[in-house]
Residue frames as a rotation matrix with the C-alpha (Angstrom) as fourth column:
UNK 1
0.573 0.819 0.000 0.00
0.819 -0.573 0.000 0.00
0.000 0.000 -1.000 0.00
UNK 2
-0.515 -0.735 0.441 1.30
0.742 -0.640 -0.201 3.42
0.430 0.224 0.875 -0.99
UNK 3
0.485 0.624 -0.613 0.59
0.835 -0.538 0.113 6.49
-0.259 -0.567 -0.782 1.13
UNK 4
0.309 -0.353 0.883 1.23
0.370 -0.811 -0.453 10.14
0.876 0.467 -0.120 0.45
UNK 5
-0.486 -0.616 -0.620 3.55
0.799 -0.027 -0.600 11.55
0.353 -0.787 0.505 3.11
UNK 6
0.549 0.632 0.547 2.03
0.244 -0.747 0.618 13.91
0.799 -0.206 -0.564 5.65
UNK 7
-0.562 -0.779 0.278 4.01
0.009 -0.342 -0.940 16.01
0.827 -0.525 0.199 8.09
UNK 8
-0.317 0.556 0.768 0.92
-0.927 -0.353 -0.127 15.82
0.201 -0.752 0.628 10.33
UNK 9
-0.083 0.253 -0.964 0.80
-0.196 0.944 0.265 12.02
0.977 0.211 -0.029 10.42
UNK 10
-0.201 0.092 0.975 -0.62
-0.977 -0.085 -0.194 10.60
0.065 -0.992 0.107 13.68
UNK 11
0.319 0.360 -0.877 -0.65
-0.482 0.858 0.177 6.89
0.816 0.366 0.447 12.87
UNK 12
-0.074 -0.485 -0.872 1.58
0.534 0.719 -0.445 5.86
0.842 -0.498 0.206 15.79
UNK 13
0.796 0.533 0.286 0.29
0.078 -0.560 0.825 7.08
0.600 -0.634 -0.487 19.13
UNK 14
0.623 -0.639 -0.451 3.49
0.710 0.219 0.670 6.19
-0.329 -0.737 0.590 21.01
UNK 15
-0.382 -0.812 0.442 5.53
0.921 -0.372 0.114 8.35
0.072 0.451 0.890 18.61
UNK 16
0.125 0.519 0.845 3.00
0.344 -0.822 0.454 11.18
0.931 0.234 -0.282 18.68
UNK 17
0.949 0.249 -0.195 3.11
0.248 -0.205 0.947 11.26
0.196 -0.947 -0.256 22.49
UNK 18
0.274 -0.931 -0.242 6.91
0.870 0.132 0.474 11.14
-0.409 -0.341 0.846 22.50
UNK 19
-0.409 -0.423 0.809 7.25
0.785 -0.614 0.076 13.98
0.464 0.666 0.583 19.99
UNK 20
0.560 0.657 0.504 4.84
0.214 -0.703 0.678 16.08
0.800 -0.272 -0.535 22.04
UNK 21
0.840 -0.329 -0.432 7.13
0.462 0.015 0.887 15.60
-0.285 -0.944 0.164 25.03
UNK 22
-0.148 -0.949 0.278 10.18
0.969 -0.082 0.234 16.47
-0.199 0.304 0.932 22.95
UNK 23
-0.044 0.211 0.977 8.49
0.588 -0.785 0.196 19.65
0.807 0.583 -0.089 21.72
UNK 24
0.926 0.377 -0.013 7.94
0.210 -0.486 0.848 20.77
0.314 -0.788 -0.530 25.31
UNK 25
0.566 -0.782 -0.261 11.61
0.506 0.078 0.859 20.28
-0.651 -0.618 0.440 26.18
UNK 26
-0.643 -0.765 0.042 12.89
0.456 -0.338 0.823 21.61
-0.615 0.549 0.566 22.85
UNK 27
0.282 0.915 -0.288 10.30
0.286 -0.367 -0.885 24.10
-0.916 0.167 -0.365 21.52
UNK 28
0.203 -0.263 -0.943 12.49
-0.760 -0.649 0.017 25.12
-0.617 0.714 -0.332 18.59
UNK 29
-0.750 -0.487 0.448 12.91
-0.161 0.791 0.590 21.57
-0.641 0.371 -0.672 17.28
UNK 30
-0.660 0.497 -0.564 11.08
-0.609 0.085 0.788 20.28
0.439 0.864 0.247 14.20
UNK 31
-0.859 0.224 0.460 9.73
-0.273 0.560 -0.783 17.35
-0.433 -0.798 -0.420 16.28
UNK 32
0.354 0.925 -0.136 7.36
-0.674 0.152 -0.723 16.08
-0.648 0.347 0.678 13.60
UNK 33
0.615 -0.141 0.776 7.57
0.493 0.836 -0.240 13.51
-0.615 0.530 0.584 10.79
UNK 34
-0.091 -0.771 -0.630 10.61
-0.325 -0.575 0.751 14.24
-0.941 0.273 -0.199 8.62
UNK 35
0.871 0.466 -0.154 10.12
-0.271 0.194 -0.943 14.24
-0.410 0.863 0.295 4.82
UNK 36
0.398 -0.743 0.538 12.59
0.833 0.539 0.127 12.83
-0.385 0.398 0.833 2.32
UNK 37
0.619 -0.307 -0.723 15.16
-0.233 -0.951 0.204 15.17
-0.750 0.042 -0.661 0.80
UNK 38
-0.343 -0.897 0.277 17.17
0.186 0.224 0.957 15.53
-0.921 0.380 0.089 -2.38
UNK 39
-0.910 -0.110 -0.399 17.07
-0.363 -0.251 0.897 15.43
-0.199 0.962 0.188 -6.15
UNK 40
0.010 0.998 0.066 13.55
-0.735 0.051 -0.676 15.12
-0.678 -0.042 0.734 -7.58
UNK 41
0.838 0.200 -0.508 14.82
-0.513 0.606 -0.608 12.71
0.186 0.770 0.610 -10.27
UNK 42
0.121 -0.866 0.485 17.40
-0.893 0.119 0.434 10.59
-0.434 -0.485 -0.759 -8.44
UNK 43
0.206 -0.171 -0.963 19.16
-0.558 0.789 -0.259 7.45
0.804 0.591 0.067 -9.59
UNK 44
-0.610 -0.455 -0.649 20.08
0.321 0.607 -0.727 6.59
0.724 -0.652 -0.224 -5.99
UNK 45
0.409 0.733 0.543 17.66
-0.434 -0.367 0.823 6.45
0.802 -0.573 0.168 -3.05
UNK 46
-0.697 -0.685 -0.214 19.26
-0.045 0.340 -0.939 6.11
0.716 -0.645 -0.268 0.40
UNK 47
0.460 0.888 -0.021 17.14
-0.142 0.096 0.985 4.70
0.876 -0.450 0.170 3.21
UNK 48
-0.667 -0.662 0.342 18.11
-0.406 -0.062 -0.912 5.24
0.625 -0.747 -0.228 6.84
UNK 49
-0.740 0.354 -0.572 16.50
0.624 0.678 -0.388 4.12
0.251 -0.644 -0.723 10.08
UNK 50
0.476 0.866 -0.152 14.75
0.849 -0.407 0.338 7.12
0.231 -0.290 -0.929 11.65
UNK 51
0.461 -0.296 0.836 15.41
-0.093 -0.954 -0.287 10.76
0.882 0.055 -0.467 12.57
UNK 52
-0.346 -0.642 -0.685 17.96
0.749 0.250 -0.613 11.34
0.565 -0.725 0.394 15.33
UNK 53
0.315 0.529 -0.788 16.97
0.928 -0.347 0.139 13.33
-0.200 -0.775 -0.600 18.42
UNK 54
0.305 -0.287 -0.908 19.33
0.145 -0.928 0.342 16.25
-0.941 -0.236 -0.242 17.80
UNK 55
-0.819 -0.539 0.194 19.71
0.236 -0.008 0.972 15.71
-0.522 0.842 0.134 14.06
UNK 56
-0.798 0.538 0.272 16.77
0.276 -0.075 0.958 15.35
0.536 0.840 -0.089 11.68
UNK 57
0.058 0.846 -0.530 14.29
0.967 0.084 0.240 15.63
0.248 -0.526 -0.814 14.54
UNK 58
-0.084 -0.183 -0.979 15.81
0.569 -0.816 0.104 19.05
-0.818 -0.548 0.173 15.29
UNK 59
-0.725 -0.417 -0.549 16.42
-0.134 -0.696 0.706 20.33
-0.676 0.585 0.448 11.76
UNK 60
0.346 0.935 -0.081 13.67
-0.361 0.053 -0.931 18.64
-0.866 0.352 0.355 9.75
UNK 61
0.528 -0.236 -0.815 16.05
-0.816 0.122 -0.564 17.13
0.233 0.964 -0.128 7.18
UNK 62
0.989 -0.083 -0.121 17.40
0.106 0.974 0.200 13.55
0.101 -0.211 0.972 7.12
UNK 63
0.423 -0.888 -0.182 20.87
0.905 0.425 0.031 13.04
0.049 -0.178 0.983 8.62
UNK 64
0.101 -0.327 0.940 21.27
0.338 -0.877 -0.341 16.78
0.936 0.352 0.022 9.17
UNK 65
0.303 -0.048 0.952 22.90
-0.600 -0.785 0.152 18.37
0.740 -0.617 -0.267 12.20
UNK 66
0.733 -0.102 0.673 24.17
-0.581 0.422 0.696 15.31
-0.355 -0.901 0.250 14.08
UNK 67
-0.188 -0.946 0.266 27.03
-0.653 0.322 0.686 12.81
-0.734 -0.044 -0.678 14.06
UNK 68
0.096 0.279 0.956 25.23
0.316 0.902 -0.295 10.21
-0.944 0.330 -0.001 11.93
UNK 69
0.922 0.361 0.138 25.27
0.248 -0.280 -0.927 12.53
-0.296 0.889 -0.348 8.93
UNK 70
0.404 -0.829 -0.387 28.98
-0.558 -0.559 0.614 13.38
-0.725 -0.032 -0.688 9.06
UNK 71
-0.559 -0.653 0.511 30.30
-0.045 0.639 0.768 10.33
-0.828 0.406 -0.387 7.22
UNK 72
0.144 0.697 0.703 27.25
0.766 0.372 -0.525 10.14
-0.627 0.614 -0.480 4.93
UNK 73
0.929 0.313 -0.198 27.48
0.142 -0.794 -0.591 13.68
-0.343 0.521 -0.782 3.57
UNK 74
0.111 -0.957 -0.267 31.26
-0.620 -0.276 0.735 13.61
-0.777 0.084 -0.624 3.31
UNK 75
-0.540 -0.287 0.791 30.95
0.256 0.840 0.479 10.48
-0.802 0.461 -0.380 1.21
UNK 76
0.483 0.781 0.397 28.12
0.700 -0.072 -0.710 11.86
-0.526 0.621 -0.582 -0.92
UNK 77
0.774 -0.252 -0.580 30.26
-0.375 -0.922 -0.099 14.89
-0.510 0.294 -0.808 -1.69
UNK 78
-0.246 -0.956 0.163 33.32
-0.453 0.262 0.852 12.79
-0.857 0.135 -0.497 -2.51
UNK 79
-0.629 0.032 0.777 31.36
0.506 0.776 0.377 10.75
-0.591 0.630 -0.504 -5.05
UNK 80
-0.993 0.083 0.089 29.57
0.014 -0.647 0.762 13.68
0.121 0.758 0.641 -6.65
UNK 81
-0.328 0.933 -0.151 26.15
0.810 0.360 0.462 13.23
0.486 0.029 -0.874 -5.07
UNK 82
0.631 0.543 -0.554 26.11
0.748 -0.617 0.247 16.61
-0.207 -0.570 -0.795 -3.29
UNK 83
0.505 -0.410 0.760 27.47
0.313 -0.733 -0.603 20.13
0.805 0.542 -0.242 -3.61
UNK 84
0.200 -0.457 0.867 28.72
-0.841 -0.534 -0.087 20.30
0.503 -0.711 -0.491 0.01
UNK 85
-0.418 -0.462 -0.782 30.44
-0.011 0.864 -0.504 17.90
0.908 -0.202 -0.366 2.39
UNK 86
-0.968 0.114 -0.224 28.38
0.228 0.030 -0.973 18.98
-0.104 -0.993 -0.055 5.40
UNK 87
-0.214 0.955 0.207 24.69
0.298 -0.138 0.944 19.15
0.930 0.264 -0.255 6.22
UNK 88
-0.924 -0.301 -0.234 24.03
0.321 -0.283 -0.904 21.46
0.206 -0.911 0.358 9.13
UNK 89
-0.501 0.792 -0.350 20.59
0.038 -0.384 -0.923 23.05
-0.865 -0.476 0.162 8.68
UNK 90
0.280 0.729 0.625 17.72
0.754 0.235 -0.613 23.50
-0.594 0.643 -0.484 6.25
UNK 91
0.974 0.146 -0.174 19.26
0.045 -0.874 -0.484 26.81
-0.223 0.463 -0.858 5.14
UNK 92
0.251 -0.968 -0.015 22.85
-0.051 -0.029 0.998 25.73
-0.967 -0.250 -0.057 4.47
UNK 93
0.239 -0.104 -0.966 22.53
-0.896 -0.407 -0.178 25.64
-0.375 0.907 -0.190 0.68
UNK 94
-0.654 -0.502 0.567 23.12
-0.313 0.861 0.401 21.90
-0.689 0.084 -0.720 0.43
UNK 95
0.360 0.726 -0.585 21.82
-0.910 0.135 -0.392 20.21
-0.205 0.674 0.710 -2.71
UNK 96
-0.074 -0.321 0.944 21.88
-0.082 0.945 0.315 16.54
-0.994 -0.054 -0.097 -3.61
UNK 97
-0.140 -0.118 -0.983 22.76
-0.959 -0.230 0.164 15.49
-0.246 0.966 -0.081 -7.15
UNK 98
-0.161 0.149 -0.976 21.13
-0.614 0.759 0.217 12.36
0.773 0.633 -0.031 -8.56
UNK 99
-0.732 -0.176 -0.658 20.42
0.381 0.696 -0.609 11.23
0.565 -0.696 -0.442 -5.01
UNK 100
0.096 0.778 0.621 17.62
-0.544 -0.481 0.687 11.35
0.834 -0.404 0.377 -2.46
UNK 101
-0.875 -0.430 -0.221 17.55
-0.017 0.484 -0.875 10.43
0.483 -0.762 -0.431 1.23
UNK 102
0.188 0.943 0.276 14.68
-0.605 -0.110 0.788 9.12
0.773 -0.315 0.550 3.35
UNK 103
-0.739 -0.380 0.556 14.08
-0.673 0.418 -0.610 6.99
-0.001 -0.825 -0.565 6.45
UNK 104
-0.743 0.464 -0.482 12.23
0.298 0.874 0.382 3.76
0.599 0.140 -0.788 7.11
UNK 105
0.125 0.738 -0.663 10.48
0.992 -0.089 0.088 5.53
0.006 -0.669 -0.743 10.00
UNK 106
0.047 -0.065 0.997 9.71
0.522 -0.849 -0.080 9.23
0.852 0.524 -0.006 9.62
UNK 107
0.716 0.283 0.639 9.40
-0.350 -0.646 0.678 10.10
0.604 -0.709 -0.363 13.33
UNK 108
-0.415 -0.854 0.315 11.94
-0.660 0.044 -0.750 10.04
0.626 -0.519 -0.582 16.13
UNK 109
0.517 0.581 -0.629 11.34
0.045 0.715 0.698 6.86
0.855 -0.389 0.344 18.19
UNK 110
0.769 -0.241 0.592 12.26
-0.637 -0.221 0.739 6.61
-0.047 -0.945 -0.323 21.89
UNK 111
0.310 -0.745 0.591 15.78
-0.235 0.542 0.807 5.24
-0.921 -0.389 -0.007 22.24
UNK 112
-0.232 -0.330 -0.915 16.05
-0.934 -0.186 0.304 5.33
-0.270 0.925 -0.265 18.45
UNK 113
-0.978 -0.056 0.201 14.25
-0.027 0.989 0.145 1.97
-0.207 0.136 -0.969 18.40
UNK 114
-0.357 0.898 -0.257 11.00
-0.921 -0.291 0.260 1.88
0.159 0.329 0.931 16.45
UNK 115
-0.311 0.366 0.877 8.54
-0.331 0.823 -0.462 -0.89
-0.891 -0.434 -0.135 17.21
UNK 116
-0.823 -0.085 0.562 7.51
0.398 0.620 0.677 -3.32
-0.406 0.780 -0.476 14.47
UNK 117
0.157 0.962 0.223 4.02
0.923 -0.062 -0.380 -1.82
-0.351 0.265 -0.898 14.13
UNK 118
0.461 -0.063 -0.885 5.54
-0.038 -0.998 0.051 1.64
-0.887 0.010 -0.462 13.69
UNK 119
-0.685 -0.721 -0.104 7.75
-0.216 0.065 0.974 0.39
-0.696 0.690 -0.200 10.87
UNK 120
-0.583 0.552 0.596 4.68
0.785 0.572 0.238 -1.15
-0.210 0.606 -0.767 9.24
UNK 121
0.424 0.794 -0.436 2.60
0.653 -0.602 -0.460 2.00
-0.628 -0.090 -0.773 9.72
UNK 122
0.246 -0.436 -0.865 5.30
-0.370 -0.868 0.332 4.07
-0.896 0.239 -0.375 8.02
UNK 123
-0.487 -0.571 0.661 5.96
0.299 0.603 0.740 1.59
-0.821 0.558 -0.123 5.25
UNK 124
0.425 0.727 0.540 3.25
0.814 -0.047 -0.578 2.98
-0.395 0.685 -0.612 3.04
UNK 125
0.809 -0.215 -0.546 5.19
-0.269 -0.963 -0.019 6.24
-0.522 0.162 -0.837 2.82
UNK 126
-0.249 -0.965 0.084 8.38
-0.430 0.188 0.883 4.40
-0.868 0.184 -0.462 1.87
UNK 127
-0.207 0.258 0.944 6.45
0.678 0.733 -0.052 2.35
-0.705 0.629 -0.327 -0.67
UNK 128
0.822 0.567 0.048 5.18
0.455 -0.605 -0.653 5.54
-0.341 0.559 -0.756 -2.27
UNK 129
0.493 -0.727 -0.477 8.65
-0.569 -0.685 0.455 7.06
-0.658 0.047 -0.752 -2.33
UNK 130
-0.479 -0.682 0.552 10.13
-0.045 0.647 0.761 3.97
-0.877 0.340 -0.340 -3.98
UNK 131
0.195 0.637 0.745 7.30
0.808 0.326 -0.490 3.88
-0.555 0.698 -0.452 -6.53
UNK 132
0.939 0.127 -0.320 8.00
-0.018 -0.910 -0.414 7.50
-0.344 0.394 -0.852 -7.45
UNK 133
0.071 -0.995 -0.065 11.70
-0.577 -0.095 0.811 6.74
-0.813 -0.020 -0.581 -7.56
UNK 134
-0.395 -0.166 0.904 11.12
0.436 0.832 0.343 3.85
-0.809 0.529 -0.257 -9.97
UNK 135
0.618 0.711 0.335 8.80
0.661 -0.240 -0.710 5.96
-0.425 0.660 -0.619 -12.13
UNK 136
0.815 -0.405 -0.414 11.65
-0.470 -0.880 -0.063 8.44
-0.339 0.246 -0.908 -12.48
UNK 137
0.786 -0.466 -0.406 13.84
-0.033 0.625 -0.780 5.53
0.617 0.627 0.476 -13.61
UNK 138
0.205 -0.691 0.693 15.81
-0.978 -0.165 0.125 5.37
0.028 -0.704 -0.710 -10.40
UNK 139
0.470 -0.081 -0.879 17.76
-0.361 0.891 -0.276 2.14
0.805 0.447 0.389 -10.22
UNK 140
-0.387 -0.756 -0.527 19.86
0.271 0.453 -0.849 1.99
0.881 -0.472 0.030 -7.03
UNK 141
0.753 0.568 0.332 18.63
-0.229 -0.246 0.942 1.66
0.617 -0.785 -0.055 -3.45
UNK 142
-0.430 -0.888 -0.165 21.03
-0.028 0.195 -0.980 1.86
0.902 -0.417 -0.109 -0.52
UNK 143
0.724 0.670 -0.165 19.80
0.088 0.148 0.985 0.49
0.685 -0.727 0.048 2.82
UNK 144
-0.323 -0.805 0.498 21.67
-0.484 -0.312 -0.817 1.75
0.813 -0.505 -0.289 5.87
UNK 145
-0.741 -0.041 0.671 21.23
-0.646 0.318 -0.694 -1.03
-0.185 -0.947 -0.262 8.39
UNK 146
-0.947 0.313 0.074 18.97
0.318 0.944 0.085 -4.02
-0.044 0.104 -0.994 8.89
UNK 147
-0.235 0.918 -0.319 15.79
0.395 -0.210 -0.894 -2.08
-0.888 -0.336 -0.313 9.68
UNK 148
-0.066 0.150 -0.986 16.08
-0.702 -0.710 -0.061 -0.05
-0.709 0.688 0.152 6.47
UNK 149
-0.880 -0.324 -0.348 16.86
-0.476 0.621 0.623 -3.21
0.014 0.713 -0.701 4.48
UNK 150
-0.767 0.634 0.100 13.78
0.572 0.746 -0.341 -5.00
-0.291 -0.205 -0.935 5.81
UNK 151
-0.072 0.761 -0.644 11.61
0.073 -0.640 -0.765 -1.93
-0.995 -0.102 -0.010 5.27
UNK 152
-0.443 -0.156 -0.883 12.63
-0.816 -0.338 0.470 -1.77
-0.372 0.928 0.022 1.60
UNK 153
-0.982 0.065 -0.177 11.72
-0.017 0.903 0.429 -5.42
0.188 0.425 -0.886 1.07
UNK 154
-0.486 0.855 -0.181 8.41
0.592 0.170 -0.788 -4.91
-0.643 -0.490 -0.589 2.87
UNK 155
-0.112 0.418 -0.901 7.64
-0.372 -0.859 -0.352 -1.90
-0.921 0.296 0.252 0.67
UNK 156
-0.460 -0.162 -0.873 8.31
-0.888 0.069 0.455 -3.97
-0.014 0.984 -0.176 -2.44
UNK 157
0.604 0.777 0.176 6.46
-0.783 0.620 -0.047 -7.07
-0.146 -0.109 0.983 -1.24
UNK 158
0.204 -0.639 -0.742 9.62
-0.451 0.611 -0.651 -9.19
0.869 0.467 -0.164 -1.23
UNK 159
0.942 0.169 -0.290 10.70
0.125 0.626 0.770 -11.89
0.312 -0.761 0.568 1.24
UNK 160
0.614 -0.724 0.314 13.59
-0.772 -0.468 0.431 -11.30
-0.165 -0.506 -0.846 3.62
UNK 161
0.412 -0.466 0.783 14.87
-0.050 0.846 0.531 -14.86
-0.910 -0.258 0.325 3.26
UNK 162
0.710 -0.113 0.695 15.43
0.693 0.282 -0.663 -14.27
-0.121 0.953 0.279 -0.44
UNK 163
0.365 -0.559 0.745 17.50
0.220 -0.725 -0.652 -11.12
0.905 0.402 -0.141 0.17
UNK 164
0.571 -0.165 -0.804 19.49
0.820 0.162 0.549 -11.36
0.040 -0.973 0.228 3.45
UNK 165
0.948 -0.234 0.214 21.17
-0.241 -0.970 0.008 -8.27
0.206 -0.059 -0.977 4.87
UNK 166
0.497 -0.852 -0.164 24.94
0.788 0.365 0.496 -7.98
-0.362 -0.376 0.853 4.99
UNK 167
0.466 -0.371 -0.803 27.36
-0.230 -0.927 0.296 -5.10
-0.855 0.047 -0.517 4.72
UNK 168
-0.510 -0.701 -0.499 28.49
-0.616 -0.107 0.780 -4.83
-0.601 0.705 -0.377 1.12
UNK 169
-0.451 0.427 0.784 25.79
0.533 0.833 -0.147 -7.21
-0.716 0.351 -0.603 -0.13
UNK 170
-0.713 0.268 -0.648 24.23
-0.633 -0.645 0.429 -6.43
-0.303 0.716 0.629 -3.50
UNK 171
-0.432 0.670 0.603 20.79
0.354 0.741 -0.570 -7.72
-0.829 -0.033 -0.558 -4.42
UNK 172
-0.971 0.218 -0.101 19.22
-0.168 -0.318 0.933 -7.68
0.172 0.923 0.345 -7.86
UNK 173
-0.524 0.851 0.037 15.52
0.061 0.081 -0.995 -6.96
-0.849 -0.520 -0.094 -7.34
UNK 174
-0.031 0.609 0.792 12.59
0.957 0.248 -0.153 -7.01
-0.289 0.753 -0.591 -9.75
UNK 175
0.851 0.514 0.104 11.86
0.514 -0.778 -0.361 -3.98
-0.104 0.361 -0.927 -11.94
UNK 176
0.375 -0.793 0.480 15.53
0.504 -0.260 -0.823 -3.27
0.778 0.551 0.302 -12.67
UNK 177
0.768 -0.098 0.633 16.25
-0.526 -0.659 0.537 -2.25
0.364 -0.746 -0.558 -9.08
UNK 178
0.025 -0.788 -0.615 19.51
0.356 0.582 -0.731 -3.00
0.934 -0.201 0.296 -7.29
UNK 179
0.922 0.285 0.261 19.61
-0.160 -0.332 0.929 -2.98
0.351 -0.899 -0.261 -3.49
UNK 180
-0.110 -0.990 -0.087 22.95
0.075 0.079 -0.994 -2.24
0.991 -0.116 0.066 -1.84
UNK 181
0.829 0.381 -0.410 23.47
0.387 0.139 0.912 -2.87
0.404 -0.914 -0.032 1.87
UNK 182
-0.276 -0.907 0.318 25.69
0.037 -0.341 -0.939 -1.03
0.960 -0.248 0.128 4.35
UNK 183
-0.250 0.115 -0.961 25.98
0.966 0.092 -0.240 -0.86
0.061 -0.989 -0.134 8.08
UNK 184
0.780 0.587 0.217 24.36
0.550 -0.809 0.210 2.32
0.298 -0.044 -0.953 9.36
UNK 185
-0.166 -0.876 0.453 26.73
0.469 -0.474 -0.745 5.29
0.867 0.089 0.490 9.67
UNK 186
0.849 0.526 0.052 25.80
0.161 -0.350 0.923 5.84
0.503 -0.775 -0.382 13.31
UNK 187
0.349 -0.725 0.594 28.18
-0.854 -0.506 -0.116 7.14
0.385 -0.467 -0.796 15.95
UNK 188
0.511 -0.123 0.851 28.26
-0.548 0.715 0.433 3.70
-0.662 -0.688 0.298 17.60
UNK 189
0.884 -0.118 0.453 29.16
0.364 0.782 -0.506 1.87
-0.295 0.612 0.734 14.39
UNK 190
0.685 -0.655 0.318 31.85
0.035 -0.407 -0.913 4.31
0.728 0.636 -0.256 13.32
UNK 191
0.334 -0.579 0.744 33.44
-0.900 -0.431 0.069 4.72
0.280 -0.692 -0.665 16.75
UNK 192
0.463 -0.133 0.876 33.57
-0.439 0.825 0.357 0.96
-0.770 -0.550 0.324 17.34
UNK 193
-0.501 -0.690 -0.523 35.00
-0.755 0.053 0.654 0.51
-0.423 0.722 -0.547 13.81
UNK 194
-0.109 0.564 0.819 32.18
0.312 0.801 -0.511 -1.80
-0.944 0.200 -0.263 12.86
UNK 195
0.731 0.263 0.630 31.91
0.681 -0.219 -0.699 0.62
-0.046 0.940 -0.339 9.96
UNK 196
-0.190 -0.857 -0.478 35.03
0.558 -0.495 0.666 2.40
-0.808 -0.140 0.573 8.78
UNK 197
0.180 0.186 -0.966 35.33
-0.515 -0.819 -0.253 5.19
-0.838 0.544 -0.052 6.24
UNK 198
-0.740 -0.539 -0.401 36.98
-0.628 0.343 0.698 2.79
-0.239 0.769 -0.593 3.81
UNK 199
-0.775 0.509 0.374 34.16
0.469 0.860 -0.200 0.25
-0.423 0.021 -0.906 4.20
UNK 200
0.176 0.898 -0.403 31.53
0.317 -0.439 -0.841 2.92
-0.932 0.021 -0.362 3.57
UNK 201
0.028 -0.241 -0.970 33.35
-0.730 -0.668 0.145 4.40
-0.683 0.704 -0.195 0.61
UNK 202
-0.915 -0.360 0.184 33.76
-0.170 0.755 0.633 0.98
-0.367 0.547 -0.752 -0.96
UNK 203
-0.227 0.922 0.313 29.98
0.693 0.379 -0.613 0.67
-0.684 0.077 -0.725 -1.11
UNK 204
0.544 0.443 -0.713 29.69
-0.062 -0.826 -0.561 4.06
-0.837 0.349 -0.422 -2.81
UNK 205
-0.459 -0.770 -0.443 32.55
-0.625 -0.075 0.777 3.23
-0.632 0.634 -0.447 -5.17
UNK 206
-0.836 0.200 0.512 30.59
0.396 0.864 0.310 0.22
-0.380 0.462 -0.801 -6.41
UNK 207
0.201 0.972 -0.118 27.33
0.643 -0.222 -0.733 2.18
-0.739 0.071 -0.670 -6.64
UNK 208
0.293 -0.151 -0.944 28.99
-0.428 -0.903 0.011 5.02
-0.855 0.401 -0.329 -8.57
UNK 209
-0.762 -0.640 -0.101 30.72
-0.411 0.357 0.839 2.63
-0.500 0.681 -0.535 -10.94
UNK 210
-0.626 0.582 0.520 27.54
0.658 0.751 -0.049 0.68
-0.419 0.311 -0.853 -11.63
UNK 211
0.407 0.789 -0.460 25.49
0.381 -0.604 -0.700 3.83
-0.831 0.109 -0.546 -12.18
UNK 212
-0.050 -0.530 -0.847 28.11
-0.643 -0.632 0.433 5.13
-0.765 0.566 -0.309 -14.61
UNK 213
-0.917 -0.295 0.270 28.10
-0.036 0.735 0.677 1.85
-0.398 0.611 -0.684 -16.51
UNK 214
-0.177 0.935 0.307 24.31
0.779 0.324 -0.537 1.93
-0.601 0.144 -0.786 -16.79
UNK 215
0.441 0.288 -0.850 24.43
-0.141 -0.913 -0.382 5.44
-0.886 0.289 -0.362 -18.21
UNK 216
-0.470 -0.718 -0.514 27.05
-0.677 -0.080 0.731 4.43
-0.566 0.692 -0.448 -20.78
UNK 217
-0.811 0.201 0.550 25.07
0.364 0.909 0.204 1.32
-0.459 0.366 -0.810 -21.73
UNK 218
0.226 0.974 -0.027 21.90
0.659 -0.173 -0.732 3.31
-0.717 0.148 -0.681 -22.30
UNK 219
0.259 -0.209 -0.943 23.87
-0.426 -0.901 0.083 5.91
-0.867 0.380 -0.323 -24.23
């Protein structure tokens, strides 16, 4: 099922209540569902987990203003997917090139851990985003972490057992889609070296190469 995103979504009462509490403590924060961001005709759609408390939940833009976005935006810039290497606020002039970013869950969950019903409730939005992405002839999906990976498969009506998650895994999906997997670029993963800069860049190196080859083939 595809849903049209609404910044006033109230499907998940636990998340609504939590965001109301956050808004009291941080009145200047966005503290609402966070929309996707980037090029309107992307070839690459990046799917994260959910907004971070002091990142997207504060700024209203995915992976913006917190540690989780540092490695992501540096890498996007290095591989030509953005015009800046940093994403600090909605007014920083950042533009994505051939790329768009969204999250499996649009609202900040307590402890950054969404419940299964919340992922399902939000999946209609992701399904709609992917459908629009495909209609624009987007071909590459990048899932940052297991939750994002599973949410993509759910949105496409595919079975997890047919497409297991693993860092660096590449899955050929129906409708000319390719799903790339990476560990999430969270502070925990990068500081524990579960995900290094080299590991992350290797994923983007492959994505960039494959996208370039597809352009040359069509040309």
